[in-house]
DSSP file (Angstrom, degrees, kcal/mol; ACC not computed):
  #  RESIDUE AA STRUCTURE BP1 BP2  ACC     N-H-->O    O-->H-N    N-H-->O    O-->H-N    TCO  KAPPA ALPHA  PHI   PSI    X-CA   Y-CA   Z-CA
    1    1 A M              0   0    0      0, 0.0    98,-3.7     0, 0.0     2,-0.3   0.000 360.0 360.0 360.0 140.5    0.0    0.0    0.2
    2    2 A E        -     0   0    0     96,-0.2     2,-0.0     1,-0.1    96,-0.0  -0.744 360.0 -72.6-113.6 173.8    1.2    3.5   -0.7
    3    3 A W        -     0   0    0     -2,-0.3    -1,-0.1     1,-0.2     4,-0.1  -0.386  40.3-137.1 -63.7 137.5    0.4    6.9    1.0
    4    4 A R  S    S+     0   0    0    116,-0.1     2,-0.3     2,-0.1    -1,-0.2   0.643  85.3  41.0 -77.0 -16.8   -3.1    7.9    0.1
    5    5 A S  S    S-     0   0    0    115,-0.1   119,-0.1     4,-0.0    -2,-0.0  -0.956  93.8 -99.3-131.4 154.5   -2.2   11.5   -0.6
    6    6 A S    >   -     0   0    0     -2,-0.3     3,-1.2     1,-0.1    -2,-0.1  -0.297  21.4-128.0 -70.9 150.1    0.7   13.0   -2.3
    7    7 A L  T 3  S+     0   0    0      1,-0.2   113,-0.2    -4,-0.1    -1,-0.1   0.810 112.4  46.2 -61.6 -31.9    3.7   14.4   -0.4
    8    8 A C  T 3  S+     0   0    0      2,-0.1    -1,-0.2   112,-0.0    -2,-0.1   0.101  77.0 131.8-101.1  25.9    3.3   17.7   -2.5
    9    9 A M    <   -     0   0    0     -3,-1.2     2,-0.3   107,-0.1     5,-0.1  -0.645  61.3-124.4 -78.8 129.6   -0.6   18.0   -2.1
   10   10 A P        +     0   0    0      0, 0.0     2,-0.3     0, 0.0    -1,-0.1  -0.555  48.7 148.7 -70.0 133.8   -1.1   21.6   -1.0
   11   11 A S     >  -     0   0    0     -2,-0.3     4,-1.4     1,-0.1     5,-0.1  -0.960  62.0-100.2-154.7 170.6   -3.0   21.9    2.2
   12   12 A Y  H  > S+     0   0    0     -2,-0.3     4,-2.2     2,-0.2     5,-0.2   0.885 120.0  55.9 -54.2 -45.2   -3.7   23.8    5.4
   13   13 A E  H  > S+     0   0    0      1,-0.2     4,-3.6     2,-0.2     5,-0.2   0.896 102.6  55.4 -59.9 -42.6   -1.5   21.3    7.3
   14   14 A C  H  > S+     0   0    0      1,-0.2     4,-1.8     2,-0.2    -1,-0.2   0.916 111.2  43.7 -64.1 -41.1    1.5   21.9    5.0
   15   15 A G  H  X S+     0   0    0     -4,-1.4     4,-2.0     2,-0.2    -1,-0.2   0.891 115.4  47.8 -63.3 -39.4    1.3   25.7    5.8
   16   16 A M  H  X S+     0   0    0     -4,-2.2     4,-3.9     1,-0.2    -2,-0.2   0.948 112.1  50.8 -67.7 -47.0    0.8   25.1    9.5
   17   17 A A  H  < S+     0   0    0     -4,-3.6    -2,-0.2     1,-0.2    -1,-0.2   0.852 109.0  51.1 -63.0 -31.9    3.7   22.6    9.4
   18   18 A C  H  < S+     0   0    0     -4,-1.8    -1,-0.2    -5,-0.2    -2,-0.2   0.915 122.4  31.1 -66.8 -42.4    6.0   25.2    7.6
   19   19 A C  H  < S+     0   0    0     -4,-2.0    -2,-0.2     1,-0.2    -3,-0.2   0.897 138.3  18.3 -86.6 -39.9    5.2   27.9   10.3
   20   20 A L    >X  +     0   0    0     -4,-3.9     4,-1.4    -5,-0.2     3,-1.0  -0.587  64.6 160.8-128.3  71.1    4.7   25.7   13.3
   21   21 A P  H 3> S+     0   0    0      0, 0.0     4,-2.2     0, 0.0     5,-0.2   0.787  73.8  60.1 -67.8 -26.4    6.1   22.3   12.9
   22   22 A C  H 3> S+     0   0    0      2,-0.2     4,-1.1     1,-0.2    33,-0.1   0.781 105.0  51.6 -71.8 -26.2    6.2   21.4   16.5
   23   23 A V  H <> S+     0   0    0     -3,-1.0     4,-2.4    -7,-0.2    -1,-0.2   0.936 111.1  46.5 -73.7 -46.7    2.4   21.9   16.8
   24   24 A V  H  X S+     0   0    0     -4,-1.4     4,-2.4     1,-0.2    -2,-0.2   0.888 113.5  47.5 -72.0 -39.9    1.7   19.6   13.8
   25   25 A I  H  X S+     0   0    0     -4,-2.2     4,-2.0     2,-0.2    -1,-0.2   0.834 112.1  51.3 -61.6 -34.7    4.1   16.9   15.1
   26   26 A G  H  X S+     0   0    0     -4,-1.1     4,-2.6    -5,-0.2    -2,-0.2   0.917 111.6  48.1 -58.9 -51.5    2.4   17.2   18.5
   27   27 A Q  H  X S+     0   0    0     -4,-2.4     4,-2.8     2,-0.2    -2,-0.2   0.894 110.4  51.3 -58.1 -48.9   -1.0   16.8   16.8
   28   28 A N  H  X S+     0   0    0     -4,-2.4     4,-2.1     2,-0.2    -1,-0.2   0.889 112.4  45.2 -54.9 -48.5    0.3   13.8   14.8
   29   29 A V  H  X S+     0   0    0     -4,-2.0     4,-2.3     2,-0.2    -2,-0.2   0.892 113.6  49.7 -67.0 -41.7    1.5   12.0   17.9
   30   30 A Y  H  X S+     0   0    0     -4,-2.6     4,-2.2     2,-0.2    -2,-0.2   0.940 111.3  48.8 -58.5 -46.5   -1.6   12.8   19.9
   31   31 A E  H  X S+     0   0    0     -4,-2.8     4,-1.7     2,-0.2    -2,-0.2   0.880 111.7  50.2 -66.2 -38.9   -3.8   11.5   17.1
   32   32 A M  H  <>S+     0   0    0     -4,-2.1     5,-3.3     1,-0.2    -1,-0.2   0.920 110.0  50.0 -55.6 -46.7   -1.7    8.3   16.9
   33   33 A H  H ><5S+     0   0    0     -4,-2.3     3,-1.0     3,-0.2    -2,-0.2   0.859 110.2  51.0 -59.3 -44.5   -2.1    7.9   20.5
   34   34 A K  H 3<5S+     0   0    0     -4,-2.2    -1,-0.2     1,-0.3    -2,-0.2   0.721 109.2  49.5 -57.3 -36.4   -5.9    8.4   20.3
   35   35 A R  T 3<5S-     0   0    0     -4,-1.7    -1,-0.3    -3,-0.2    -2,-0.2   0.165 121.2-107.6 -96.3  11.9   -6.3    5.8   17.6
   36   36 A N  T < 5 +     0   0    0     -3,-1.0     2,-0.3     1,-0.3    -3,-0.2   0.762  67.0 152.6  68.9  27.9   -4.2    3.3   19.6
   37   37 A M      < -     0   0    0     -5,-3.3    -1,-0.3    -6,-0.2     2,-0.3  -0.664  52.8-108.0 -85.6 141.5   -1.2    3.5   17.4
   38   38 A Q        -     0   0    0     -2,-0.3    57,-0.1    53,-0.2    -1,-0.1  -0.557  35.1-156.2 -73.3 136.1    2.2    2.8   18.8
   39   39 A T        -     0   0    0     -2,-0.3     2,-0.2     3,-0.2    49,-0.1  -0.883  19.3-113.2-115.4 143.0    4.2    6.2   19.1
   40   40 A P  S    S-     0   0    0      0, 0.0     2,-1.5     0, 0.0    48,-0.1  -0.536  82.0 -17.2 -83.8 144.3    8.0    6.1   19.2
   41   41 A M  S    S+     0   0    0     -2,-0.2     2,-0.5    46,-0.1    43,-0.0   0.125 111.9  92.3  60.1 -18.2   10.0    7.2   22.3
   42   42 A I        +     0   0    0     -2,-1.5     2,-0.3     2,-0.0    -3,-0.2  -0.935  46.5 167.9-120.5 128.5    7.1    9.0   24.1
   43   43 A D        +     0   0    0     -2,-0.5     3,-0.2     3,-0.1     7,-0.0  -0.878  31.2  57.9-127.8 159.5    4.7    7.4   26.5
   44   44 A G  S >  S-     0   0    0     -2,-0.3     3,-0.7     1,-0.2    -2,-0.0  -0.504  91.6 -59.9 116.0 178.9    2.1    8.6   28.9
   45   45 A P  T 3  S+     0   0    0      0, 0.0     3,-0.2     0, 0.0    -1,-0.2   0.655 125.7  52.7 -76.8 -13.8   -1.1   10.7   28.7
   46   46 A Y  T 3>  +     0   0    0     -3,-0.2     4,-2.5     1,-0.2     5,-0.2  -0.190  65.2 135.2-117.7  42.1    0.5   13.8   27.4
   47   47 A Q  H <> S+     0   0    0     -3,-0.7     4,-2.3     1,-0.2    -1,-0.2   0.824  71.6  50.4 -60.4 -39.3    2.3   12.4   24.3
   48   48 A G  H  > S+     0   0    0     -3,-0.2     4,-1.7     2,-0.2    -1,-0.2   0.880 113.9  45.2 -72.6 -33.6    1.3   15.1   21.9
   49   49 A T  H  > S+     0   0    0      2,-0.2     4,-2.3     1,-0.2    -2,-0.2   0.877 113.1  50.9 -69.5 -39.5    2.4   17.8   24.2
   50   50 A N  H  X S+     0   0    0     -4,-2.5     4,-2.5     1,-0.2    -2,-0.2   0.882 111.3  47.0 -66.2 -41.1    5.5   16.1   24.9
   51   51 A A  H  X S+     0   0    0     -4,-2.3     4,-2.1     1,-0.2     5,-0.2   0.857 110.4  52.9 -72.7 -28.8    6.4   15.5   21.2
   52   52 A C  H  X S+     0   0    0     -4,-1.7     4,-2.4     2,-0.2    -1,-0.2   0.943 112.4  45.2 -69.0 -41.1    5.6   19.1   20.4
   53   53 A C  H  X S+     0   0    0     -4,-2.3     4,-2.9     2,-0.2     5,-0.2   0.918 111.4  51.2 -61.7 -44.3    8.0   20.3   23.2
   54   54 A L  H  X S+     0   0    0     -4,-2.5     4,-1.8     2,-0.2    -1,-0.2   0.946 112.5  46.6 -52.0 -53.6   10.7   17.9   22.3
   55   55 A Y  H  X S+     0   0    0     -4,-2.1     4,-2.2     1,-0.2     5,-0.3   0.891 114.0  48.8 -54.5 -46.4   10.6   19.1   18.7
   56   56 A A  H  X S+     0   0    0     -4,-2.4     4,-2.8     1,-0.2    -1,-0.2   0.869 108.7  50.1 -73.5 -34.4   10.5   22.6   19.6
   57   57 A M  H  < S+     0   0    0     -4,-2.9    -1,-0.2     1,-0.2    -2,-0.2   0.840 113.3  48.6 -67.4 -32.6   13.4   22.5   22.0
   58   58 A C  H  < S+     0   0    0     -4,-1.8     4,-0.3    -5,-0.2    -2,-0.2   0.832 122.2  31.6 -74.8 -33.3   15.4   20.8   19.4
   59   59 A M  H >X S+     0   0    0     -4,-2.2     4,-1.8    -5,-0.1     3,-0.8   0.826 102.4  77.1 -90.9 -34.8   14.5   23.4   16.6
   60   60 A A  H 3X S+     0   0    0     -4,-2.8     4,-3.7    -5,-0.3     5,-0.4   0.886  87.8  55.6 -50.8 -52.5   14.1   26.6   18.6
   61   61 A P  H 3> S+     0   0    0      0, 0.0     4,-1.8     0, 0.0    -1,-0.2   0.881 110.9  45.8 -51.7 -40.8   17.8   27.5   19.1
   62   62 A A  H <4 S+     0   0    0     -3,-0.8    -2,-0.2    -4,-0.3     6,-0.1   0.823 116.9  43.4 -67.5 -32.4   18.5   27.3   15.4
   63   63 A V  H  < S+     0   0    0     -4,-1.8    -1,-0.2    -3,-0.4    -3,-0.2   0.894 121.1  41.4 -80.0 -38.2   15.4   29.4   14.4
   64   64 A L  H  < S+     0   0    0     -4,-3.7    -2,-0.2     1,-0.3    -1,-0.1   0.750 124.9  30.2 -82.1 -22.2   16.0   31.9   17.3
   65   65 A S    ><  +     0   0    0     -4,-1.8     3,-1.3    -5,-0.4    -1,-0.3  -0.537  62.2 158.1-133.6  67.2   19.6   32.4   17.1
   66   66 A P  T 3  S+     0   0    0      0, 0.0    -1,-0.1     0, 0.0    -2,-0.1   0.746  76.1  56.7 -62.7 -28.5   20.9   31.9   13.5
   67   67 A C  T 3  S+     0   0    0     -3,-0.1     2,-0.2     3,-0.0     4,-0.1   0.222  75.3 130.8 -95.9  13.5   24.1   33.9   14.1
   68   68 A V    <   -     0   0    0     -3,-1.3     6,-0.1    -7,-0.2    -3,-0.0  -0.528  54.5-142.3 -71.2 137.8   25.4   31.7   17.0
   69   69 A S  S    S+     0   0    0      1,-0.2     2,-1.8    -2,-0.2     3,-0.2   0.673  85.5  80.2 -76.2 -20.0   28.9   30.6   16.6
   70   70 A N    >>  +     0   0    0      1,-0.2     4,-1.2     2,-0.1     3,-0.6  -0.539  51.5 158.6 -87.0  76.2   28.5   27.2   18.0
   71   71 A A  H 3>  +     0   0    0     -2,-1.8     4,-2.6     1,-0.2    -1,-0.2   0.720  64.8  64.5 -78.4 -21.4   27.0   25.7   14.9
   72   72 A G  H 3> S+     0   0    0     -3,-0.2     4,-1.4     2,-0.2    -1,-0.2   0.847 102.2  49.2 -70.9 -26.0   27.9   22.1   16.0
   73   73 A Y  H <> S+     0   0    0     -3,-0.6     4,-1.7     2,-0.2    -2,-0.2   0.873 111.8  48.6 -68.3 -43.8   25.6   22.3   18.9
   74   74 A L  H  X S+     0   0    0     -4,-1.2     4,-2.7     2,-0.2     5,-0.2   0.884 110.8  51.2 -58.7 -48.0   22.8   23.6   16.8
   75   75 A S  H  X S+     0   0    0     -4,-2.6     4,-2.4     1,-0.2    -1,-0.2   0.877 107.9  51.9 -62.6 -37.9   23.4   20.9   14.2
   76   76 A F  H  X S+     0   0    0     -4,-1.4     4,-1.1     2,-0.2    -1,-0.2   0.862 111.9  45.6 -67.0 -37.3   23.3   18.2   16.9
   77   77 A L  H  X S+     0   0    0     -4,-1.7     4,-1.8     2,-0.2     3,-0.5   0.936 113.9  49.8 -71.6 -43.7   19.9   19.5   18.2
   78   78 A Q  H  X S+     0   0    0     -4,-2.7     4,-2.9     1,-0.3     5,-0.3   0.895 108.0  54.1 -61.0 -40.6   18.5   19.9   14.6
   79   79 A C  H  X S+     0   0    0     -4,-2.4     4,-2.6     1,-0.2    -1,-0.3   0.871 106.4  51.6 -64.0 -34.2   19.6   16.3   13.9
   80   80 A G  H  X S+     0   0    0     -4,-1.1     4,-1.9    -3,-0.5    -1,-0.2   0.900 110.0  49.8 -71.8 -36.4   17.7   15.1   17.0
   81   81 A A  H  X S+     0   0    0     -4,-1.8     4,-2.7     2,-0.2    -2,-0.2   0.926 112.5  46.8 -65.7 -43.1   14.5   16.8   15.7
   82   82 A I  H  X S+     0   0    0     -4,-2.9     4,-2.3     1,-0.2    -2,-0.2   0.903 113.1  48.3 -66.6 -36.1   14.8   15.3   12.3
   83   83 A C  H  X S+     0   0    0     -4,-2.6     4,-1.6    -5,-0.3    -1,-0.2   0.846 110.9  51.7 -69.7 -30.5   15.5   11.9   13.7
   84   84 A F  H  X S+     0   0    0     -4,-1.9     4,-2.1     2,-0.2    -2,-0.2   0.924 111.0  46.9 -61.5 -50.9   12.5   12.2   16.0
   85   85 A H  H  X S+     0   0    0     -4,-2.7     4,-3.1     1,-0.2    -2,-0.2   0.905 111.0  51.9 -64.4 -38.0   10.3   13.2   13.1
   86   86 A A  H  X S+     0   0    0     -4,-2.3     4,-2.5     1,-0.2    -1,-0.2   0.910 108.3  53.0 -63.8 -35.3   11.7   10.2   10.9
   87   87 A L  H  X S+     0   0    0     -4,-1.6     4,-1.9     2,-0.2    -1,-0.2   0.871 109.2  48.4 -65.6 -36.7   10.9    7.9   13.8
   88   88 A V  H  X S+     0   0    0     -4,-2.1     4,-1.9     2,-0.2    -2,-0.2   0.945 114.1  47.0 -70.8 -49.1    7.3    9.2   13.9
   89   89 A R  H  X S+     0   0    0     -4,-3.1     4,-1.7     1,-0.2    -2,-0.2   0.828 110.1  50.7 -63.7 -28.6    7.0    8.8   10.2
   90   90 A N  H  X S+     0   0    0     -4,-2.5     4,-2.9     2,-0.2    -1,-0.2   0.890 107.7  54.2 -68.5 -39.9    8.4    5.3   10.2
   91   91 A S  H  X S+     0   0    0     -4,-1.9     4,-2.2     1,-0.2    -2,-0.2   0.872 111.1  46.6 -63.4 -35.2    5.9    4.3   13.0
   92   92 A I  H  X S+     0   0    0     -4,-1.9     4,-1.9     2,-0.2    -1,-0.2   0.926 112.5  48.6 -72.0 -44.2    3.1    5.5   10.8
   93   93 A R  H  X>S+     0   0    0     -4,-1.7     5,-2.0     2,-0.2     4,-1.1   0.929 114.2  47.1 -56.9 -52.6    4.5    3.7    7.7
   94   94 A Q  H ><5S+     0   0    0     -4,-2.9     3,-0.8     1,-0.2    -2,-0.2   0.966 116.9  41.8 -62.0 -53.4    4.9    0.4    9.7
   95   95 A Q  H 3<5S+     0   0    0     -4,-2.2    -1,-0.2     1,-0.3    -2,-0.2   0.748 119.8  42.4 -75.5 -20.7    1.5    0.5   11.3
   96   96 A K  H 3<5S-     0   0    0     -4,-1.9    -1,-0.3    -5,-0.2    -2,-0.2   0.537 108.1-127.0 -92.6 -10.2   -0.4    1.6    8.2
   97   97 A K  T <<5 +     0   0    0     -4,-1.1     2,-0.4    -3,-0.8    -3,-0.2   0.872  47.9 166.0  63.9  42.3    1.7   -0.8    6.1
   98   98 A I    > < -     0   0    0     -5,-2.0     3,-0.7    -6,-0.2   -96,-0.2  -0.757  50.3 -36.9 -94.2 126.8    2.8    1.8    3.7
   99   99 A G  T 3  S-     0   0    0    -98,-3.7   -97,-0.0    -2,-0.4     0, 0.0  -0.073 102.6 -49.0  59.4-158.3    5.6    1.1    1.3
  100  100 A N  T 3  S-     0   0    0      2,-0.1    -1,-0.2     0, 0.0    -6,-0.0   0.345  70.0-122.7 -95.4   2.8    8.6   -0.9    2.4
  101  101 A G    <   +     0   0    0     -3,-0.7    -2,-0.1     1,-0.2    -7,-0.1   0.783  42.5 177.5  69.1  30.3    9.0    1.1    5.6
  102  102 A C     >  -     0   0    0      1,-0.2     4,-1.3    -9,-0.0     3,-0.3  -0.536  24.8-150.7 -77.9 121.2   12.7    2.0    4.9
  103  103 A P  H  > S+     0   0    0      0, 0.0     4,-2.8     0, 0.0     5,-0.2   0.853  94.8  62.1 -59.5 -31.7   14.0    4.4    7.7
  104  104 A C  H  > S+     0   0    0      1,-0.2     4,-2.4     2,-0.2     5,-0.2   0.910 102.6  49.1 -64.1 -37.7   16.4    6.1    5.2
  105  105 A E  H  > S+     0   0    0     -3,-0.3     4,-2.2     2,-0.2    -1,-0.2   0.894 111.9  49.3 -66.3 -36.8   13.4    7.3    3.1
  106  106 A D  H  X S+     0   0    0     -4,-1.3     4,-2.7     1,-0.2    -2,-0.2   0.920 110.2  52.3 -64.9 -45.1   11.7    8.6    6.2
  107  107 A F  H  X S+     0   0    0     -4,-2.8     4,-2.1     1,-0.2    -2,-0.2   0.902 110.6  45.0 -57.6 -44.0   14.9   10.3    7.2
  108  108 A W  H  X S+     0   0    0     -4,-2.4     4,-3.4     2,-0.2     5,-0.4   0.894 111.8  51.8 -70.5 -37.6   15.3   12.1    3.9
  109  109 A C  H  X S+     0   0    0     -4,-2.2     4,-1.8     1,-0.2     8,-0.3   0.919 113.2  46.7 -62.4 -40.6   11.6   13.2    3.8
  110  110 A A  H  < S+     0   0    0     -4,-2.7     4,-0.3     1,-0.2    -2,-0.2   0.886 119.5  41.5 -68.4 -34.4   12.0   14.6    7.4
  111  111 A L  H  < S+     0   0    0     -4,-2.1     3,-0.3    -5,-0.2    -2,-0.2   0.940 124.4  29.9 -76.4 -49.0   15.2   16.3    6.4
  112  112 A C  H  < S+     0   0    0     -4,-3.4    -3,-0.2     1,-0.2    -2,-0.2   0.834 138.4  13.5 -86.7 -35.2   14.5   17.7    2.8
  113  113 A C     X  +     0   0    0     -4,-1.8     4,-2.6    -5,-0.4     5,-0.2  -0.440  68.2 156.1-143.4  65.0   10.7   18.4    3.1
  114  114 A Y  H  > S+     0   0    0     -4,-0.3     4,-2.8    -3,-0.3     5,-0.3   0.884  75.8  51.0 -63.2 -41.6    9.6   18.2    6.7
  115  115 A S  H  > S+     0   0    0      2,-0.2     4,-2.1     1,-0.2    -1,-0.2   0.933 113.3  44.1 -64.3 -48.0    6.5   20.4    6.3
  116  116 A C  H  > S+     0   0    0      2,-0.2     4,-3.1     1,-0.2     5,-0.2   0.930 115.9  49.7 -60.2 -45.0    5.2   18.4    3.4
  117  117 A A  H  X S+     0   0    0     -4,-2.6     4,-3.0    -8,-0.3     5,-0.2   0.936 111.0  47.2 -52.3 -52.6    6.0   15.2    5.2
  118  118 A M  H  X S+     0   0    0     -4,-2.8     4,-2.5     1,-0.2    -1,-0.2   0.918 112.2  50.2 -61.5 -45.0    4.3   16.3    8.4
  119  119 A A  H  X S+     0   0    0     -4,-2.1     4,-2.4    -5,-0.3    -2,-0.2   0.943 111.6  49.4 -66.2 -46.3    1.2   17.4    6.4
  120  120 A Q  H  X S+     0   0    0     -4,-3.1     4,-1.9     1,-0.2    -2,-0.2   0.920 112.7  47.8 -60.5 -43.5    1.1   13.9    4.5
  121  121 A E  H  X S+     0   0    0     -4,-3.0     4,-2.3    -5,-0.2    -1,-0.2   0.865 110.3  50.0 -65.6 -33.3    1.4   12.1    7.8
  122  122 A H  H  X S+     0   0    0     -4,-2.5     4,-2.7    -5,-0.2     5,-0.5   0.882 112.2  49.1 -68.1 -39.0   -1.3   14.3    9.4
  123  123 A R  H  X S+     0   0    0     -4,-2.4     4,-0.5     3,-0.2     5,-0.5   0.862 110.6  50.4 -65.4 -38.1   -3.6   13.5    6.4
  124  124 A E  H  < S+     0   0    0     -4,-1.9     4,-0.4    -5,-0.2    -2,-0.2   0.900 119.1  36.4 -68.4 -45.5   -2.9    9.8    6.6
  125  125 A I  H  < S+     0   0    0     -4,-2.3    -2,-0.2    -5,-0.1    -3,-0.2   0.929 130.3  29.3 -72.9 -46.9   -3.7    9.7   10.4
  126  126 A I  H  < S+     0   0    0     -4,-2.7    -3,-0.2    -5,-0.2    -2,-0.1   0.966 124.6  34.1 -79.3 -64.9   -6.6   12.2   10.4
  127  127 A F  S  < S+     0   0    0     -4,-0.5     7,-2.5    -5,-0.5     2,-0.7   0.449  93.6  90.9 -86.3   2.3   -8.4   12.2    7.1
  128  128 A V  E     +A  133   0A   0     -5,-0.5     2,-0.4    -4,-0.4     5,-0.2  -0.875  51.0 159.5 -92.2 109.6   -8.2    8.6    6.2
  129  129 A T  E >   -A  132   0A   0      3,-2.0     3,-0.9    -2,-0.7    -3,-0.0  -0.989  66.4  -7.8-132.8 123.5  -11.2    6.8    7.5
  130  130 A N  T 3  S-     0   0    0     -2,-0.4    -1,-0.1     1,-0.2     3,-0.1   0.870 124.1 -61.4  62.1  37.2  -12.5    3.5    6.3
  131  131 A N  T 3  S+     0   0    0      1,-0.2     2,-0.4    -3,-0.0    -1,-0.2   0.796 114.1 115.3  54.7  33.8  -10.1    3.4    3.4
  132  132 A T  E <   -A  129   0A   0     -3,-0.9    -3,-2.0    -5,-0.0     2,-0.6  -0.998  67.2-130.9-131.9 136.4  -11.7    6.6    2.0
  133  133 A M  E     -A  128   0A   0     -2,-0.4     2,-0.7    -5,-0.2    -5,-0.2  -0.705  20.7-159.8 -84.2 125.5   -9.8   10.0    1.7
  134  134 A V        -     0   0    0     -7,-2.5    -1,-0.0    -2,-0.6    -2,-0.0  -0.909  10.6-167.0-106.9 111.0  -12.0   12.6    3.3
  135  135 A I        -     0   0    0     -2,-0.7     3,-0.1     1,-0.0     4,-0.1  -0.870  20.5-118.2-108.3 138.1  -10.9   16.0    2.0
  136  136 A P    >   -     0   0    0      0, 0.0     3,-1.0     0, 0.0    -1,-0.0  -0.291  44.1 -81.1 -70.5 155.0  -12.1   19.1    3.6
  137  137 A N  T 3  S+     0   0    0      1,-0.3     0, 0.0     2,-0.1     0, 0.0  -0.181 115.2  37.3 -56.4 141.3  -14.2   21.6    1.5
  138  138 A G  T 3         0   0    0     -3,-0.1    -1,-0.3     0, 0.0     0, 0.0   0.408 360.0 360.0  97.8  -0.6  -12.1   23.9   -0.8
  139  139 A M    <         0   0    0     -3,-1.0    -2,-0.1    -4,-0.1     0, 0.0   0.365 360.0 360.0 -94.5 360.0   -9.6   21.2   -1.7
């Protein structure tokens, strides 16, 4: 089975993921938990909030202080956020039996087009019900 929506499908989620990726990844993890899907690394009642905070803590220093001289530290934090996103994406792929579930493909999607990947994951979790794609009005 393949993803039910395209990676490059323009949507509200894509814009939201571009501006506030920590919120979208938090929503994705929360919705996975709500649908009894296994989530990577985060357990407990506040999975969505924890995922949002983890992603934000890793990405915020790079966004808020682009001129910081300690680039290695920032790169390390960004790699943590990218790897976490790749783990979430791989978890969705495995549980929905999408493609071959290659972790490398998930890593490259998280690295090169994180907002589109988060939006695609969000659509897969939220809008796919009973093998039917439910697209909001205006799409």
